[in-house]
TORTORTI-877107 format. One record per residue (C-alpha): y, x, z; residue number from 1; residue in three letters. Coordinates in steps of 0.5 Angstrom, whole numbers, plus 500, padded with zeros to 3 digits. Each point is the difference from the previous one (the first is absolute). Layout:
{yy: Y, xx: X, zz: Z, num: NUM, residuo: ALA}
...
//
This chain:
{yy: 797, xx: 884, zz: 128, num: 1, residuo: MET}
{yy: 507, xx: 499, zz: 500, num: 2, residuo: ILE}
{yy: 504, xx: 506, zz: 502, num: 3, residuo: PRO}
{yy: 504, xx: 500, zz: 507, num: 4, residuo: ILE}
{yy: 508, xx: 500, zz: 499, num: 5, residuo: ALA}
{yy: 502, xx: 499, zz: 507, num: 6, residuo: ALA}
{yy: 498, xx: 501, zz: 507, num: 7, residuo: VAL}
{yy: 502, xx: 496, zz: 505, num: 8, residuo: LEU}
{yy: 499, xx: 502, zz: 507, num: 9, residuo: THR}
{yy: 500, xx: 498, zz: 508, num: 10, residuo: ASP}
{yy: 503, xx: 504, zz: 505, num: 11, residuo: ILE}
{yy: 496, xx: 500, zz: 507, num: 12, residuo: GLU}
{yy: 493, xx: 503, zz: 500, num: 13, residuo: GLY}
{yy: 501, xx: 501, zz: 492, num: 14, residuo: THR}
{yy: 506, xx: 505, zz: 499, num: 15, residuo: THR}
{yy: 502, xx: 501, zz: 508, num: 16, residuo: THR}
{yy: 496, xx: 501, zz: 506, num: 17, residuo: ARG}
{yy: 499, xx: 493, zz: 504, num: 18, residuo: ILE}
{yy: 502, xx: 504, zz: 506, num: 19, residuo: ALA}
{yy: 506, xx: 501, zz: 497, num: 20, residuo: PHE}
{yy: 502, xx: 493, zz: 500, num: 21, residuo: VAL}
{yy: 497, xx: 498, zz: 506, num: 22, residuo: LYS}
{yy: 501, xx: 506, zz: 505, num: 23, residuo: ASP}
{yy: 507, xx: 502, zz: 497, num: 24, residuo: VAL}
{yy: 504, xx: 495, zz: 496, num: 25, residuo: LEU}
{yy: 498, xx: 493, zz: 504, num: 26, residuo: PHE}
{yy: 502, xx: 503, zz: 507, num: 27, residuo: PRO}
{yy: 506, xx: 503, zz: 497, num: 28, residuo: TYR}
{yy: 502, xx: 494, zz: 498, num: 29, residuo: ALA}
{yy: 498, xx: 496, zz: 506, num: 30, residuo: ARG}
{yy: 504, xx: 505, zz: 505, num: 31, residuo: ASN}
{yy: 506, xx: 499, zz: 496, num: 32, residuo: ARG}
{yy: 500, xx: 493, zz: 498, num: 33, residuo: MET}
{yy: 504, xx: 497, zz: 506, num: 34, residuo: ALA}
{yy: 506, xx: 505, zz: 499, num: 35, residuo: ALA}
{yy: 500, xx: 499, zz: 492, num: 36, residuo: PHE}
{yy: 500, xx: 493, zz: 501, num: 37, residuo: LEU}
{yy: 506, xx: 500, zz: 505, num: 38, residuo: ALA}
{yy: 504, xx: 505, zz: 496, num: 39, residuo: ALA}
{yy: 499, xx: 497, zz: 493, num: 40, residuo: HIS}
{yy: 498, xx: 493, zz: 501, num: 41, residuo: GLY}
{yy: 506, xx: 497, zz: 497, num: 42, residuo: ASP}
{yy: 499, xx: 504, zz: 494, num: 43, residuo: ALA}
{yy: 499, xx: 496, zz: 494, num: 44, residuo: PRO}
{yy: 493, xx: 503, zz: 498, num: 45, residuo: GLU}
{yy: 498, xx: 500, zz: 507, num: 46, residuo: VAL}
{yy: 502, xx: 493, zz: 502, num: 47, residuo: ALA}
{yy: 497, xx: 497, zz: 494, num: 48, residuo: ALA}
{yy: 493, xx: 503, zz: 502, num: 49, residuo: GLU}
{yy: 501, xx: 497, zz: 507, num: 50, residuo: LEU}
{yy: 502, xx: 493, zz: 497, num: 51, residuo: ALA}
{yy: 493, xx: 501, zz: 497, num: 52, residuo: GLU}
{yy: 497, xx: 502, zz: 506, num: 53, residuo: VAL}
{yy: 502, xx: 494, zz: 504, num: 54, residuo: ARG}
{yy: 498, xx: 495, zz: 494, num: 55, residuo: ARG}
{yy: 493, xx: 503, zz: 501, num: 56, residuo: ILE}
{yy: 499, xx: 501, zz: 507, num: 57, residuo: ALA}
{yy: 505, xx: 494, zz: 503, num: 58, residuo: PRO}
{yy: 500, xx: 500, zz: 507, num: 59, residuo: GLY}
{yy: 500, xx: 507, zz: 501, num: 60, residuo: GLN}
{yy: 505, xx: 506, zz: 501, num: 61, residuo: SER}
{yy: 501, xx: 504, zz: 494, num: 62, residuo: GLU}
{yy: 498, xx: 506, zz: 504, num: 63, residuo: LEU}
{yy: 494, xx: 497, zz: 503, num: 64, residuo: ASP}
{yy: 497, xx: 498, zz: 493, num: 65, residuo: ALA}
{yy: 501, xx: 506, zz: 497, num: 66, residuo: LEU}
{yy: 497, xx: 504, zz: 505, num: 67, residuo: LEU}
{yy: 494, xx: 496, zz: 500, num: 68, residuo: HIS}
{yy: 499, xx: 501, zz: 493, num: 69, residuo: TRP}
{yy: 501, xx: 507, zz: 500, num: 70, residuo: ILE}
{yy: 494, xx: 500, zz: 506, num: 71, residuo: ASP}
{yy: 496, xx: 496, zz: 495, num: 72, residuo: THR}
{yy: 501, xx: 503, zz: 494, num: 73, residuo: ASP}
{yy: 503, xx: 494, zz: 497, num: 74, residuo: ALA}
{yy: 501, xx: 500, zz: 492, num: 75, residuo: LYS}
{yy: 507, xx: 496, zz: 501, num: 76, residuo: ILE}
{yy: 505, xx: 502, zz: 495, num: 77, residuo: THR}
{yy: 506, xx: 500, zz: 505, num: 78, residuo: PRO}
{yy: 497, xx: 504, zz: 505, num: 79, residuo: LEU}
{yy: 498, xx: 505, zz: 494, num: 80, residuo: LYS}
{yy: 507, xx: 500, zz: 498, num: 81, residuo: THR}
{yy: 503, xx: 501, zz: 507, num: 82, residuo: LEU}
{yy: 495, xx: 506, zz: 501, num: 83, residuo: GLN}
{yy: 502, xx: 503, zz: 494, num: 84, residuo: GLY}
{yy: 508, xx: 500, zz: 502, num: 85, residuo: LEU}
{yy: 498, xx: 503, zz: 506, num: 86, residuo: ILE}
{yy: 495, xx: 506, zz: 497, num: 87, residuo: TRP}
{yy: 506, xx: 501, zz: 495, num: 88, residuo: ASN}
{yy: 504, xx: 503, zz: 506, num: 89, residuo: GLU}
{yy: 495, xx: 504, zz: 502, num: 90, residuo: GLY}
{yy: 498, xx: 503, zz: 493, num: 91, residuo: TYR}
{yy: 508, xx: 501, zz: 499, num: 92, residuo: ALA}
{yy: 501, xx: 504, zz: 507, num: 93, residuo: ASP}
{yy: 493, xx: 504, zz: 499, num: 94, residuo: GLY}
{yy: 496, xx: 497, zz: 505, num: 95, residuo: SER}
{yy: 495, xx: 497, zz: 495, num: 96, residuo: LEU}
{yy: 497, xx: 503, zz: 494, num: 97, residuo: GLN}
{yy: 495, xx: 496, zz: 496, num: 98, residuo: GLY}
{yy: 493, xx: 502, zz: 500, num: 99, residuo: ASP}
{yy: 496, xx: 501, zz: 494, num: 100, residuo: VAL}
{yy: 493, xx: 503, zz: 499, num: 101, residuo: TYR}
{yy: 500, xx: 506, zz: 497, num: 102, residuo: GLY}
{yy: 496, xx: 498, zz: 494, num: 103, residuo: ASP}
{yy: 505, xx: 494, zz: 498, num: 104, residuo: VAL}
{yy: 506, xx: 504, zz: 498, num: 105, residuo: ALA}
{yy: 497, xx: 505, zz: 495, num: 106, residuo: PRO}
{yy: 496, xx: 494, zz: 497, num: 107, residuo: CYS}
{yy: 506, xx: 495, zz: 499, num: 108, residuo: LEU}
{yy: 504, xx: 506, zz: 497, num: 109, residuo: ARG}
{yy: 494, xx: 501, zz: 495, num: 110, residuo: ALA}
{yy: 499, xx: 493, zz: 498, num: 111, residuo: TRP}
{yy: 508, xx: 499, zz: 499, num: 112, residuo: SER}
{yy: 500, xx: 506, zz: 496, num: 113, residuo: ASN}
{yy: 495, xx: 497, zz: 496, num: 114, residuo: ALA}
{yy: 504, xx: 494, zz: 498, num: 115, residuo: GLY}
{yy: 496, xx: 495, zz: 505, num: 116, residuo: LEU}
{yy: 505, xx: 495, zz: 504, num: 117, residuo: ARG}
{yy: 499, xx: 500, zz: 507, num: 118, residuo: LEU}
{yy: 502, xx: 495, zz: 505, num: 119, residuo: ALA}
{yy: 499, xx: 498, zz: 507, num: 120, residuo: VAL}
{yy: 498, xx: 493, zz: 503, num: 121, residuo: PHE}
{yy: 500, xx: 500, zz: 508, num: 122, residuo: SER}
{yy: 501, xx: 495, zz: 506, num: 123, residuo: SER}
{yy: 506, xx: 505, zz: 502, num: 124, residuo: GLY}
{yy: 506, xx: 498, zz: 497, num: 125, residuo: SER}
{yy: 503, xx: 503, zz: 494, num: 126, residuo: VAL}
{yy: 505, xx: 504, zz: 504, num: 127, residuo: ALA}
{yy: 495, xx: 503, zz: 504, num: 128, residuo: ALA}
{yy: 495, xx: 502, zz: 495, num: 129, residuo: GLN}
{yy: 506, xx: 504, zz: 497, num: 130, residuo: LYS}
{yy: 502, xx: 503, zz: 506, num: 131, residuo: LEU}
{yy: 492, xx: 503, zz: 501, num: 132, residuo: ILE}
{yy: 500, xx: 503, zz: 493, num: 133, residuo: PHE}
{yy: 508, xx: 502, zz: 500, num: 134, residuo: GLY}
{yy: 499, xx: 504, zz: 506, num: 135, residuo: HIS}
{yy: 493, xx: 502, zz: 500, num: 136, residuo: SER}
{yy: 497, xx: 506, zz: 502, num: 137, residuo: VAL}
{yy: 499, xx: 502, zz: 492, num: 138, residuo: ALA}
{yy: 507, xx: 499, zz: 499, num: 139, residuo: GLY}
{yy: 503, xx: 494, zz: 496, num: 140, residuo: ASP}
{yy: 495, xx: 496, zz: 496, num: 141, residuo: LEU}
{yy: 504, xx: 494, zz: 499, num: 142, residuo: THR}
{yy: 502, xx: 502, zz: 493, num: 143, residuo: GLY}
{yy: 492, xx: 500, zz: 498, num: 144, residuo: LEU}
{yy: 500, xx: 492, zz: 501, num: 145, residuo: PHE}
{yy: 502, xx: 495, zz: 495, num: 146, residuo: SER}
{yy: 500, xx: 494, zz: 505, num: 147, residuo: GLY}
{yy: 499, xx: 499, zz: 507, num: 148, residuo: PHE}
{yy: 497, xx: 493, zz: 502, num: 149, residuo: PHE}
{yy: 500, xx: 497, zz: 507, num: 150, residuo: ASP}
{yy: 497, xx: 493, zz: 503, num: 151, residuo: THR}
{yy: 506, xx: 496, zz: 496, num: 152, residuo: ARG}
{yy: 495, xx: 501, zz: 494, num: 153, residuo: VAL}
{yy: 495, xx: 496, zz: 504, num: 154, residuo: GLY}
{yy: 494, xx: 502, zz: 505, num: 155, residuo: GLY}
{yy: 496, xx: 506, zz: 499, num: 156, residuo: LYS}
{yy: 494, xx: 496, zz: 500, num: 157, residuo: ARG}
{yy: 502, xx: 495, zz: 495, num: 158, residuo: GLU}
{yy: 498, xx: 501, zz: 493, num: 159, residuo: PRO}
{yy: 506, xx: 496, zz: 497, num: 160, residuo: ASP}
{yy: 504, xx: 506, zz: 503, num: 161, residuo: SER}
{yy: 497, xx: 505, zz: 496, num: 162, residuo: TYR}
{yy: 501, xx: 496, zz: 494, num: 163, residuo: GLY}
{yy: 508, xx: 500, zz: 501, num: 164, residuo: ARG}
{yy: 500, xx: 507, zz: 502, num: 165, residuo: LEU}
{yy: 497, xx: 501, zz: 493, num: 166, residuo: ALA}
{yy: 505, xx: 496, zz: 497, num: 167, residuo: ILE}
{yy: 505, xx: 504, zz: 503, num: 168, residuo: ALA}
{yy: 498, xx: 506, zz: 498, num: 169, residuo: MET}
{yy: 499, xx: 498, zz: 493, num: 170, residuo: GLY}
{yy: 493, xx: 501, zz: 499, num: 171, residuo: LEU}
{yy: 493, xx: 496, zz: 500, num: 172, residuo: PRO}
{yy: 496, xx: 500, zz: 506, num: 173, residuo: THR}
{yy: 495, xx: 504, zz: 497, num: 174, residuo: ALA}
{yy: 504, xx: 506, zz: 499, num: 175, residuo: GLU}
{yy: 502, xx: 500, zz: 507, num: 176, residuo: VAL}
{yy: 496, xx: 504, zz: 505, num: 177, residuo: LEU}
{yy: 501, xx: 498, zz: 507, num: 178, residuo: PHE}
{yy: 498, xx: 505, zz: 506, num: 179, residuo: LEU}
{yy: 499, xx: 497, zz: 507, num: 180, residuo: SER}
{yy: 496, xx: 502, zz: 506, num: 181, residuo: ASP}
{yy: 499, xx: 492, zz: 501, num: 182, residuo: VAL}
{yy: 494, xx: 496, zz: 497, num: 183, residuo: GLU}
{yy: 504, xx: 494, zz: 500, num: 184, residuo: ALA}
{yy: 506, xx: 502, zz: 497, num: 185, residuo: GLU}
{yy: 495, xx: 504, zz: 494, num: 186, residuo: LEU}
{yy: 497, xx: 493, zz: 500, num: 187, residuo: ASP}
{yy: 506, xx: 496, zz: 498, num: 188, residuo: ALA}
{yy: 502, xx: 506, zz: 495, num: 189, residuo: ALA}
{yy: 494, xx: 499, zz: 497, num: 190, residuo: ALA}
{yy: 500, xx: 493, zz: 499, num: 191, residuo: ALA}
{yy: 507, xx: 500, zz: 497, num: 192, residuo: ALA}
{yy: 496, xx: 505, zz: 495, num: 193, residuo: GLY}
{yy: 503, xx: 507, zz: 502, num: 194, residuo: MET}
{yy: 495, xx: 506, zz: 501, num: 195, residuo: ARG}
{yy: 499, xx: 502, zz: 507, num: 196, residuo: THR}
{yy: 498, xx: 506, zz: 504, num: 197, residuo: CYS}
{yy: 500, xx: 501, zz: 508, num: 198, residuo: GLN}
{yy: 502, xx: 506, zz: 504, num: 199, residuo: LEU}
{yy: 495, xx: 501, zz: 505, num: 200, residuo: VAL}
{yy: 504, xx: 505, zz: 504, num: 201, residuo: ARG}
{yy: 495, xx: 503, zz: 506, num: 202, residuo: PRO}
{yy: 507, xx: 501, zz: 505, num: 203, residuo: GLU}
{yy: 501, xx: 492, zz: 499, num: 204, residuo: ASP}
{yy: 493, xx: 498, zz: 501, num: 205, residuo: GLY}
{yy: 500, xx: 496, zz: 494, num: 206, residuo: THR}
{yy: 493, xx: 496, zz: 499, num: 207, residuo: VAL}
{yy: 498, xx: 501, zz: 492, num: 208, residuo: ALA}
{yy: 500, xx: 493, zz: 496, num: 209, residuo: SER}
{yy: 494, xx: 499, zz: 496, num: 210, residuo: ASP}
{yy: 504, xx: 496, zz: 495, num: 211, residuo: ARG}
{yy: 505, xx: 505, zz: 498, num: 212, residuo: HIS}
{yy: 499, xx: 508, zz: 498, num: 213, residuo: ALA}
{yy: 502, xx: 504, zz: 506, num: 214, residuo: ALA}
{yy: 502, xx: 507, zz: 501, num: 215, residuo: VAL}
{yy: 503, xx: 505, zz: 505, num: 216, residuo: PRO}
{yy: 507, xx: 502, zz: 497, num: 217, residuo: ASP}
{yy: 504, xx: 499, zz: 494, num: 218, residuo: PHE}
{yy: 497, xx: 506, zz: 497, num: 219, residuo: ARG}
{yy: 494, xx: 496, zz: 500, num: 220, residuo: ALA}
{yy: 503, xx: 494, zz: 497, num: 221, residuo: VAL}
{yy: 503, xx: 504, zz: 494, num: 222, residuo: ALA}
{yy: 493, xx: 503, zz: 499, num: 223, residuo: LYS}
{yy: 496, xx: 493, zz: 500, num: 224, residuo: LEU}
{yy: 505, xx: 497, zz: 496, num: 225, residuo: MET}
{yy: 502, xx: 505, zz: 495, num: 226, residuo: GLU}
{yy: 507, xx: 501, zz: 502, num: 227, residuo: LEU}
{yy: 503, xx: 507, zz: 500, num: 228, residuo: PRO}
{yy: 498, xx: 505, zz: 505, num: 229, residuo: VAL}
{yy: 505, xx: 504, zz: 503, num: 230, residuo: PRO}
{yy: 498, xx: 508, zz: 500, num: 231, residuo: GLY}
//
């Protein structure tokens, strides 16, 4: 079998508790969205995202559209970008700290030290991804990753997205292992030729797939896929 050269990981439900995103990050952004837009709406980066909101949701106010998307967990790029900007303020002032499961950081470090390339593919913006890992409870983990990818690459349930990711990583898909808790995402990665493994974490209530290897944590990923296991 072709050796694994890189590990591509999802965040929510994979490296990080679903509750952290839904119960901490989403409410944090929702409660501050109106004040943030009032204070920064004229800034070029924010204004560009608001223009995209108006394009996607014509006839709605930007704030109403954004709050509705938060409430329905919509995977819409301008929302993710604006949430990331709000979270950045929270991480900067110490009111937020990135959640990662205890098994994640030791395995990421062991894999990186062994020469494996690590990357992230999440529906959250690249900026938000870097905030979670850069201000994590296990320290700054961003230096372990060679790439961060969001929905600008494409949808997470679309096989072509994973082909583009492999090209961006400079690797054939067969050398990339994708980790996620979501069966449909794993299906798409497998269709593109990637190796797959599902994280079925009891705390997140994930339902195990019958189409992909399923494990409870990153140490089990390492053992199953013959990757370095931290001591």
